[in-house]
N, C-alpha and C positions, 0 to 999 in steps of 0.2 A: 358875116359871126364879128364877134369882136376881134383882135387880136394883140396883146400886150406884151409889147418886147420883152420888157425885166419886170422880175416880179412877178409875176402868177404862180402862185402861191397860195388858187385857194378855189374851188367853185361854186355856187348853191341854186340849187335847179330854183330855177322862178315858179311863184305859186299858180297854179296854172289849174289846178283844180278836174289835176287826168293822173293818172297813172301815164308812172316815162322807162326807159330803155336807156342807158346811159352805157358812156361806151368813153376807160378810161387809157388813152396808148400812146406811144409817141412817132413823131413824123419826124425823119429827121433826125433834126435837134431841136424837132418843137415838141410842145405838149397839146394832145389837142383831149378837148370835151365834144361825144359827137353825138349823135341820140339819132334813129333811125338815116341814117348815113348823113344824116348833115354836119359841120363840122359848128357847133354852137359857141362856143373860145378856141382859141389854142393861146401859146406863146413861149421862148423861148425856159428847155429846161437847167434848172437847176440843180442840178445834185444835191448840191449841200442844205437847200432849204426844207423842212418838214411840207405835206401836202396836203390839203384838209379841202377832202368832199363832202355838204350836205345834203342831203334827202331833203324834202319833201313831206312835213310833215301833214299826219291821217293819210295819205295816199302809197300808193304798194310800187318805192321806187326800183329797181333793178340795178348794179352799176356794172360792168364788165371791165376788168380790171388785162388789160391786152399785153402781151407783151411779145406779138409776133412783131413788132416795129421795134423791140426791143425794151430793158427795165425800168416800164415808169415809176418804181417806185426810187424817189429820195435818197442818201443815206439814213437822213435822222429816222425818216418812217411818212407814211402816210396812212392820213386815222379818211373814213369813211366811217362819216354820220349818219342813217341812218332813217334819225328821225321821229317824231314822237306817235308813235299811233300805227296802224299801215304793218301790210307786210312785204317789208323790202328786205332786200334776197344779194348776195355777190357772187359773184360771178367772177371767175379766173380762169386765164387760158390764152394757150400761143405761147408756154414755155416749160422747160426742165430744168430741174435743177436738181440738188443731190439730195438736202436734206431739208422738209417741210416741217415745220410743229405752229401747232395747233395751241391753244393757251386758251384752255377757261373761263372768263370772271364770274360768269352768271348765266341768263338765261336767254343774253340777245347781249352782251359784251363780251367781247377778248381781243384775241388780237393772232395774227400769225405770219412764223414767221419763216424767208425763205434763206436760206443761205445763211451772208448779212444784210439782209433784207426787216424790214418790220411793214407790218401794214395794221393799224392797227379799231378796230371798232366798236360801235355803240347801235343798240336799235333792229341789231338781225332776228332775223327768222334765217331761213334755209343756209345753205353758200353749198355752193356749184363747183368742186376742184378740177379742172376738167386739163392739171397739167399734169406733163412725167415726168415721174419723178423717186429717186433712188431711195429713200428713206421717211418713210411720214411717222410723225408720234403726232399722240391727244393725249395733252393732258389737259384733265378735273379738278372746277372747286375738289374744295375742301368736306362741302357736305355730303351726305348721307345719300343716293342714290342709283338708283339704274341705270345701266350703261347700254347700249343696244346699237350689235354691230351683224346687220342686216343686210342681204345682194337687193342693189335699188330696182332693177328691171331693166337698166341700161348694161346692155354687153361692157361687161372689162368695170365696170366698177360698184360697190360699195356704201352704201350708210352706213356711220355712225351717228348718236342720238345719247340723248340724256332728258330730262326734266330740269336737270336744272343746267340746260346749256342750247342753242343753240341744234340742230341739225346739218351735218355735212356729207351730201355727196363727192367721193371723192373718183381717180383713176387708181386701179390699184397700182401699191405701186409695184416694181420690181427688182425690191430687195430683202425693206425687212417693214417691218408696218408694229409700231407698241401702241398700245394703251393704257395710260399712268388712271390708277385711277378717282387718286387725290383718297386724304384724310377723311374720315366716315366709309362707314358701315358699305359697300357698296356694294353689288349688286353689280355682274355684268353676264348681259345671255348673249350668245353668238346666236342668233338667229338663221347665218348664212352670213356668203359671202361670191361679192359680183366670177359672174363666171370664166375660167375661162385662169383664180387668180396662185399667182406661184411665189410666195415672199416671203417670207421669213416672220408665225407673228407672237407677242413677249407681247402679257401681260400682264402690271404690276401693279397690285392691290393697292399697293402703299400701305398708313394706318392702317385700324382700325381691324375690321373683323370681314374677310370678303368673302364675295362668293363666285364662279363666275357656272355659268349652266351653258353647254350644250346640245339644242336644240335640234336645231340643223343639220348640213349634211360640210364638210367642212377634213376637202382632201390637201396632204400639207407636202406630201413627194416627195425629193431631195429637200426642201425646210423644216428648219426647228417653228416646235413650238412651245413655250415656254409662259408655264402660268407661277406665277407669287403670288396665291393669294390662300387661304387659311383652305378652303373648298375649292374643290371642280364636282361636280356630276355633269354625270351622262347617260345623254338619252336622244341621243340623233343617231348620225351617223358620219365618225371619224375615219378616217382611214390614211394610216403611217404610211412613211414609205426609210428610205435611208436618211433621213432628219429626222431630229434626237424628240422624243416627250419629253417637258419638265415641267413638272405640279410641288412643285414647294409645300402642302400641304394632304388634305385626303384624299383622294379617289373614292367615286363612287358612282356604282355603276348601276344604271335602273332600266333599262333600258336601248331599243337601237344598238345598234350596228358597231362596237368601239375593234378595231383592226387596229394595233399597235408596231411601232415601226420596226423596220431589219433593225436595227437599230440598238438603241437605249431607252429607256423610258426609265427615268427616274420617278419615287414617285418619295415624299420625305414627312405625309402626316399618312394615314390609319386607309386602309385597306376594304371597301365593300361591294359584295359585289350581289346585288340586288330578281337580274336579272336582267333580257339583253342578251347577249352575245358580247363577247371579247376571247377573240383572236389575236394566238401570238405569236402571229408570223416570222416566228423562227428566230425572236428578237430577245434581247435583255431587259428584266425588271430588275430595279435597283433599287433594294430603299435604303434610303441617302440618311431619315429621322427615327422616329421612334414607328411604328408602323405593330399594328393586327389585324389581319386576317380575319379581316369576318359575313354577315352575309346568305340570305336561304340559297343561292346557289356553286359549286365547289369552284375556283379556281383552276382548269389550267394552264399552270405558266411554259412557255419553254426555257430563257435557265433567268433564273435568280438568283440574287446577290447583293448580301448585305455589304455594305459599306461600309470601313472604319466610323471606326464612332454611330454606326447604326442600329439599332436595337428590332430584331422585326419578332412578332410570337403571331407561333404561322393559328392556323386556323383550329377550330371543336375541332371538325370534321374531318377534312381531307382533302390536304393539296397535294394536284398535280401538278407533278416536273416535268415534263417531255427535254430537256438538255439537260445542264448543268444546276447544282449549286453551290456557288461558292460563301464563305460565313466568314467574315473578314470582320464582326463584328456580335453582336448576342440575338445568339437566336434563344428565344422560350416558345417548350411543343403543347405546351397546353392543353397536353391529356391530348394532343389528335394526332392524326397520320399521314405521313410524308410517305407515297405513292411517289414510285422508280414507274413511269410510266410506256416508250418511247420505245421497246424492241424492238433496242438498237445501243450504244457503247451510251453513257450517257459518265462525264464524271463530277463526283463530290471531295471538293476543294474544301476542307476542313483548316482557317489561319488559328483560327480560334476552337477552342473548347463546343463539341457541338451535340447535346444527350435528343436526341430523337425519343417520340413516344412510342410510336408505334410504328416500324417501317416496310417500308411493299418495296422489291422485286418485284417486276413484273416476268410474264414467260418472254423469251424472248431479249431479254436487257443486260449488258453485262455490266454494271455499275463498278468504278474504277476509282478507291482510293487514292485522289494523288498528292499530298502533307504525307511526309515521312513518319511522322507522329501517331500516337497514336489518339487526338481526339477527337473524333466520332464514339459516339457510344450509342443501343435501345436500352433503352430501362423498363419496356412493356414486349410488344410483339417483335418480331424480327423477321420476314415472309419475306421469300427468297427462294421465290421460280425461275428469277437466270439465273447470271452467276455474279458474283461478289470478287473482285480482282486487287493484287494487291502490291508493287514488287517494291523489293529493298535494294540501292544500293548498298556494294562493301566495297569500306574503305579499311576494314581492318579484322578482328579476332574478338569476341563479344559476341551480346547475343542480338536477335531483328527482332520484334514482332510486325504480324500486319493486320492491326484493326478490327474490321465485323468482321474476317476471313475465320475466326478466333487460330491459329495461326502460329509459335514460335518460335527462334530453331535459334539453334543457341554454333556459332562455329568454334571448332576443334584448330581444324586446321586450314586454311586458306586455299595455299595454291594457283590455280590460278583464277579462282571462284570474286566474280566481281559484281554479280546478283543473281535474287532471285523472288520469282513471280511464284506465286497461288495464287490461284484460282476455284472459288467453296462453291460449289453447288447441292442443292438440297434436294438430291430425289437419292438410289443407287444408281454406282456406278454399274456403265455400258455392260460390262464383260465381271460382275460377279459370277459364285455362285450358284447355284441353283434346288432346289428339294431335290433332298433333304441336307443339306446341303449352303444353309441359309444364315448363316452363321455374320454374313457381313450385309446383309441385304437388311442398312442401317438405314439410309432415308438420304444420308449425308458420305461426302466423296470431296478429295481437294486432289488438285492434279499442281504438281508444283515441277517446276519448270527452274532449270538452275542457268547459268553464263559462264564458262567457266569448267574447271576439271580437276584434279588434285585435293578434292576438298574431303573433309570430314567433320562433318555437321548430327546435333545430335535436334529430333523434329517433336516439339508437343501435340496433339490433338488434345483440342474438350474433345468429352462425350453428351453425348446430342441428347442423347437417353434414352431407357430398357436399352439393355443389350437383344437382340433378338431366343436366344438361350436362356439368360441370366438373370433378363431385368435389371433388375435395381441390383445385382449382385457386382458390386461395378470392377472390386481388385479381378476379374475373369475377362477382362479384356486386352484386345493390344491391335498394338498398331501397324496394319496389311498389306504392304505392297504388288500393285500391280506388275505379274514379272513377265507375262507376254503368253502366245498361247492362245488359243477359245475362250478365256474364261471363267469356265462349267470349272473345270476341276476345279475342285481346294488345292493343286498341286503348282498350280495358274496366279498363287500369293506364297509371298513372303511375310506371317506375321510373328509378331514376336514383340518384347517391350525392357528398357530397362528398369523404367521406376517408374511410380503412377503418387498422381494427388489429390486431397482432396476426391473423397471415393463418399461420405459422408454427404457429399452438397447434392443438393439436386439441379440437374442441368438448366440451365439459366431459368433462373430462378434463384441466382449469389452473382457476384459478381465475382468470387473466384469460382469458377463451379470444375468439377470434377476431370481430370485427364491424364494423358500417359505418356509417358514421352521414352523415347528409340532414342542410344544414343550412337557413331558408330556411323554412318551410314553413308556411304558415298556416291548412291543412285539414287537419278529421283524420278517415278512418274505420275501414276497413279495411285489415292492414300485413301479408306476407309478402315472407321476404328471399330473393329467387335468383337467379337467374342466366337472363333472359330469350332467346327465339330474333330477338323485334321490341326496342325500346326504343323507348322513343315519350316523351319531353324532358318533365320534369312543366313 
C-alpha cells in the first residue's frame, strides 16, 4: 500500500468496476483507508486540513468511518462524495458523542455535525449511524415532505426518512431526539421506534402547516414528547408515564389507545375525540391556547386546567371530569354539560368567572369550590347527586357567600369564629319528620360547620322549589335546624325566620330566587327550608 508522510488529505476510489466497502480510521498518528481489512493508503493525519473521500461513479460504494482508534475527522471537515449514480452508503461506528446533528440539503446531500466536527456528504442514499449519542437532531430542508420515524428492525435502532432526504438508521439516543421539519407543509409520521427507545422526543414542524400522525406504538415513560405542529392525530398506541406530553396545535384521537401521562398533557389547539380509547391515567390536561372540545365520543378527563390566556369551549354534549377543574383563563359552556364523576372529592378552582350551562355532581362525589370569590354560576340545570362544599375563612364582621351551595351569611358578632363550612346535599335530611309531618321533606339540606364560638350570625338559605304543604306560597317558608333526637318528631327541629325576599321569583330560574333569612344564630348543625305544620321557637 501507499504511505503518504505529509499532505494526505484525499482519497479517490479506483475505477475497478465493482462495489466496494471502504473504512476510514486512525491508527496511531496515521489516517488509513482500508478495504477487506487491507490498508490501501495511509498517511500522517493532519487535523487542521480537510479530508475528502471520493467514491466511484456508477457503483455501490460504502464508506465506514470508524472512530474506534480515535476521531478521523479533521477540525475543518470530512467530505464524502459518493459519486454519480450507484447506491452509495455511509456508516458511522465505534465512537461516542454528546450531540449529533444531521442537516439534509436534498435527497442525497447534507451534513453531519458531531459536536465540533463535521461531515459533508453528496450522492448518498442510506446512512447507518451506530454511534453512541446522547442527543440526536435531524433538520430537514425547506420543501413540503413526508417524514417517517420507524423501527429499523435492528434491536435498539430507529430509522428516519423522507422523500427529500436519504434515510438514516441510528442507534437510539440516550437523552433526546429532535426532528426539525423545516419550512413547507410537512407530514411527520411516527409508525414506530426501535426497541428499547428511552429518550425524549421533540418534533418541530417549523414554518408551514404541519401535521404529526402517530400510527404505531410509542411508550415514553419518564421522557417528554413535545409536538410543535398545527395538528397531532393519534390512531396508534401511545403510552405516557411521568414525562410531559405537549402539543402546540390540535389533538385528534381517531383510533388506537392513547394513555395520557401521569403528569401534564398540554394542548394548544382543538380537542377532537372520534374513536379509540383515551385513558386519562390520573394526569392533567392543560389547555394553553384556544380550544374547542368536540367529536363523536365524550371525553373523560382526570384534571382539566385552563391556563392563563387560554380559552376552552366545552363539548356541546357531555364532558366528564374525574379529578379537578381549574380555570385561570376563559371558559365557554357551549350549552353542554360538565359532569364530576369520580365518586370522591373533586376540586373546582375558578380563578376567573366560570359559567356552566349544566353541571352534574355524581353520587358519592364531593365537589369543593376552592376559591373564596363566587366565580361559579350555572345558567341551566345543576344536578347534585353528591355534596357541594365550600368554606370561607373569616377575618372580620360582615357578609360571606358560599357559591353553588346557595348559602349566604352575615357575621354580626365574631367571638372566636374563624371559619364557616357549608355542605349542600340535594336530598331530604337524614332525620326529617315523617308523615304526616312532611313539611321538612323538601329534597335539599345544608350542614353548616363553624370553627370557633361566641358568635352571632344571620343565615340566608334559598327556597329550592314548591313547599310540601304550601306549594309556591313561599311566605310560609321557615329555616329549620336539627336540634337533636330521633328527628322523626317536629320537636327535634327548631324552625323560624326573621325575613324573606324575592318570594315572587321562581326557584332556579332567576338569578335572585326566593330566600329566607334567620338572624341571631349561635349554633349550627343540619338545616332545611320548609313549611312545618308544628312551629317550635328557636
